[in-house]
N, C-alpha and C positions, 0 to 999 in steps of 0.2 A: 777548771775553766772559770774565769772571773765571772761574778755575778752581775754582768751588765745590766739586768733589769733593775739594779739599785740606782742606776744613774737617774738623777731628777727626784728621788725619793726624798720627802721631808724627814728629818730626824726629830722634829718636833720643836717646841717652844718651852724655854724654862726661864725660870727668875732666879737669880743670885743677888745675895746681899754681900758686898765686899766688906769684910770685918777686919779690923786691925790685927787681931791674933794671928789669923792664917797668913795675913800679908808679912807680918814679922817673921813668923816660922820659916815661910818661903824664902825671904830675904837671907835669914841665917843659913838655910840649906845651900844657898848660893855663895855662901861666905861673904855676904856684903853687910858690913858692919854699920852702915850709915844710919844715923839715929833718925832721919827723915821718916823711916818706916814704922817708927814707934808712936808717930802723932796722929791724932783725929785728922781726917781729911788728906792723909798722906798719899802720895802717888803710889801705884803699885810697881813692882819691879817688871821690866820690860816683857818678860815671858809668862808672867802671871795669868793673862788671859787664857793660856792653855789649861790651867788648872781649875778654873772658875766653875766648869760644869761638874767637877768632882768635888770641889771644896767651896762650899758657899750656896749650892743649890738648894732650893725649897723643895725637897721631895724628889728629885729627879736628877740624872747626870750620869757621867761616865761614857768611855768609849765612843765619843763623839756621835752617839745615838745610832751606831751601826748595828745590824742584827748579828752580834758575835757568834751566837749558836750556829748560824748558818755558815760562818766562815771557818769554824773549826772543824778538824777532823784529822785522821790518821795521815801522817806525812805532810802536814801543814803546821808551819809555824808562824805565829802572830807577831809582827815586829813594828816597832814605832818607825815610820818613815821620816818625814820632815815635817816641820811646822813653819808657818808664817804668820805675821801679823800686820795689819793696816790700821793705823789710827787715825781718827777724825779729832778726837781729844782724848787726853790721858785718863784712863779710869783711876779712881781713887777711893781710898776709905771712906765708907758711908754711902757710896753709890748703890742703888738698887737697879740692876740691869736686867733686860729681857732679851734672851738670845734666841734666834730663829735659825735653825740649820737645815741644810740640804746636802745630799750627796751630789757634788758637782761633776765628778768624773770616776769611771771605772775603766781600768785598762790593764793589760798584762804584757810581759816580756818573756820571751824565751831565754833560757839559761844555756850555756855552752854545755852544762852537765846533762841536758834532757829535761830538766826540771823548769818550772815557771816562776816567775814573780808577778802577784797580782796586786793591784794598788787601787785603793778606795780613797778618794780625796772628798773631804767634807769641808763646807765653809759655815760658819756661824756669824751671822751679823748681830751685834750687840748694840742695844739702843737703850737710852735712859728710859727707865719704865714710867717716869713722871711726865717727861716732855716729849718723848718719841724720838728725840734727837739721836742720830748715830754716835756711837762712841767708838767702837773698833770692830774689825772683823778678824776671826781667827780661821786660818786654813790648815787643815791637818790631813796628812796622808798617812794611812795604815798600810802596811805592805804585809802580804802573806807569801812565804818562801814555801813553795810546793815541790816536794821531793819528786824526782823522775819516777816514771812508772817502773816496776820491777819486771824484768823480762822472765 
């Protein structure tokens, strides 16, 4: 059963520094050869905010702040669901951003096999650490494929 008590939970606040090296490697992984990503002040690739909490965090990050230990277990497979981004301005190399996240939704769907899919949606609002101005919002859905009970 989905852990609906997580809805509304804070996933914490973290600070990230966007550095040129990780931006370039990320662009390379996307096979984007644009030299723009090698420059100081370069814009980040469009999906880079998804990895900011893993790559660039100052001491914290990963798994969108969800309590993964509570979501694991026998017959449960953790999957990447979907991701979305809203931009107020484009993040760039040199930015220091502060992200504050919450679990915005928790729900489940029955599968025809008798199992379930659980969905955990997190939203992180990223602001410029110096000015407090909004930069972007990441929306991430983690899915748990739950096997049907054995008879």
